[in-house]
C-alpha positions, 0 to 999 in steps of 0.5 A: 460355799466359801473356800477355806484357802486358795492356792494359785496354779500356774501352767507353762505350755509349749507348743512344738512346731511342725517337724521338718521331717515326719519320720520319727527317730528310733531309739536303739535297744540295748544289746543286753539286759542290765543287771546290777548290784546295789552299791555298784555303779553302772554306765551305759549309752542309750542311742537313737537314730535319725531316719531323716535326711541330715540336711532336713532335720537333726536329732536334737534331744533324748529326753527322760520322760520317767527316770530312775531315782539317782540316775544321771545322764550326760549331754546328747553326743553325735556318734563319730562313726555314724552320722545318723546316730546320737547317744546319751551316757547314763550312770547309776548306782542303785541303792538297797531300796531299789532292788527289783525292776526299775523302769526308764522311759525316754523320747528322742526328738528331731 
């Protein structure tokens, strides 16, 4: 069989090194349900706690694995009040076509 066309596909695979600490960081749940209106901007911090000794491993990223359309987020910031906590600020202005439940999935890495 002769293909009608062909499309080259390229994969980029990154193999992560073995972590220096086997204790996974914990994402701290929000203390409230976020209810927003379409067209009204909301900002919130998503925090994660590094349970490893700071001299062995530090929290390096909070990654958005599945985001919400139009949501933006800032850089990873180290808490000024707790050396084990890091956070990222998220900002979102939901649109009328986004009424209903939205899901944000994140992963914290050391």
